N, C-alpha and C positions, 0 to 999 in steps of 0.2 A: 193642315197649322193644328184645324179643330181634332185631334189621334193626340196630340202633342198635348195640347191643354189635358183633356179625357185624362195621356198616362201620366199625369204630373201630378193630377189630380187625384185619379184613385193609389198612389204611389203614399201620396204626403196622407191621404186616408187610415192606410195599414202601416207604415211607420206610426203616427198619433197613435191607434190602436195597437200594436208592440207594446209602447210603455206605460203599459198594464206591470204591473212589479207580479210578479208569481210566485214570491213568493210570498206574498200575504195572501192570506181570508181573510172573509168581510162576516160578521152575523150582526144579521140583523130582527130587529122584534120590533108589532105593533108599532111605539112610537121614538124607537134607537138603533141608532147602528154603531157597530167600532171593527175596526183595521189589526186584526194580529198576525204576527208572523208563526205559518204554517206550520212549525216547527213546536209551535203548544201547541195543547188540548183543549179544547173549547170541554167544560162541566155542565151541562142543560138541567140538571137536577133538581136542584131546588137545595144543595148541600145547602147546608147553614143558613135557611130563608133566603140565599142570595136568588138570583135568576138569571146570574152565572158566575161559572169560577172561569178562568185564562190559566195554567198550570205550564211553566220554561219545565222544560223534559230537566231532568238530573241529569247533573255531572258528571255522574259516574257510580259506580256500585258503595259508594258510603255519603254519597250525600242524602242526605235525610230529608231534603228539605226543601221544598217547590217551590223558585218564587212565584209571585201570584198577582191577580189580578181582581177582584171583582166586582161585582155589582149588585149592590142591594135598593130598592125602588121602597120607598116609604107612605106611606098614606099620609094627612095631615092634614086634611079633608075638618075641617072644626076649627080648627089649633090655632089658625090666622095667625102661621108661623113663618117670619122674611127668610132670609139668607140670613141677618146681620141678627136676627136670633137665633138660625141656624148654628152658626160659627159662637156663642154665646153658653150654648150648653151643647155643644160639641168641645170649646176650651174647659169648659167644667168636667165630662164627666171622663175628658183626659186628666185631669191633675185630678180629680176625688178616686178613679177607679185602674188607671195605670200604673203595676209595678214600672214606677221608675222613673216618668216622664220625662223627654226632655226635648222640647218642643223649638223648629227652626225656625219655621212661616207657621201667622199664621191670618188669614187678612179675606178681602174682598177681591175680586178681581173684574175682568171683564173682557171678552173677546169676544171680537164682531158683534156689537152694542149686545154682545151677551154677557150678565155679569152669573160669578159662581165664584163659589167658597173654594180655599184650598191647604189646606195644613201637609205639616211635616213635620213629623217627631220620630222619634225612638222610641221604646221603651220595651220591658223583658215579658216574656211568655213560657214559661216554664226555665227550661235552662238555656234558653235562645231569646239573642240577647235583640230586636228584629226594628226596621228604620220603615217608616209606612209614609207615606204619598196619597194621601184623601183631595178626593172635587166634590163638591156635591152643587149641582145645578137644582134651585126648584121651577116645577111648568106644570101648569093646572090641578093646584094643589098637594102636589108628590115631591121628592125629594129622590134624584137619582144618584146614591153617593157611592163615583166609583174609587175603588181603594188599590194599592197596589203595595204590595208591603214584599220584604228582603232580608235574610239576614242581614246583618250590617255589615260583616266581611266582604259580604257579596252583591250591596249597596252601588256601585261605584263602579262595577262589570255589567250591571244591569241597569242603571239609570236612564240609558238613553233610547234602550228598547222601551221602559219602564214610559218615560214622558213619550214616546212616540206614539203608544197604547193608547196611555191614555188622553193627551190632544188629540186622535182622532177620534174618540166616542163623539157623535152628534146625538138630540135633540128633532125628533122627524115631526114631523106636520106643524 
């Protein structure tokens, strides 16, 4: 009987470990982590002042835009900026500086007792119409701005994956 119990326990343990999604990668650094599809390319070079970029694979040889997700960490020390202030500043910047902006959502949300700012909008950049979803967490005088960007025509095709990546972001410590 003891042998059967041990065998069942080992089986259940190995079954639980087998549930890990082999199609995902996890990137963690300092005090944050994020999960993303293995097919996406991670760039930690600091391109455009980012902590990282994640690039979706191009769809074909004529595809010129790689849908992407990025993280920018902004030092807010001494500025006394909370999420509501950050929302107000972001809303104004989009209105003042984006070309042909259209905001669909802008508000403070809460998940697991953690507040964050979320904005969804469209804008034109060069010849492309983009749809952008950004979320921002503020912790220890730093703003963590995670931005998912797609071409407008590709938004629906990438929405589920983008939302999964965004929702996997978490601050550690």
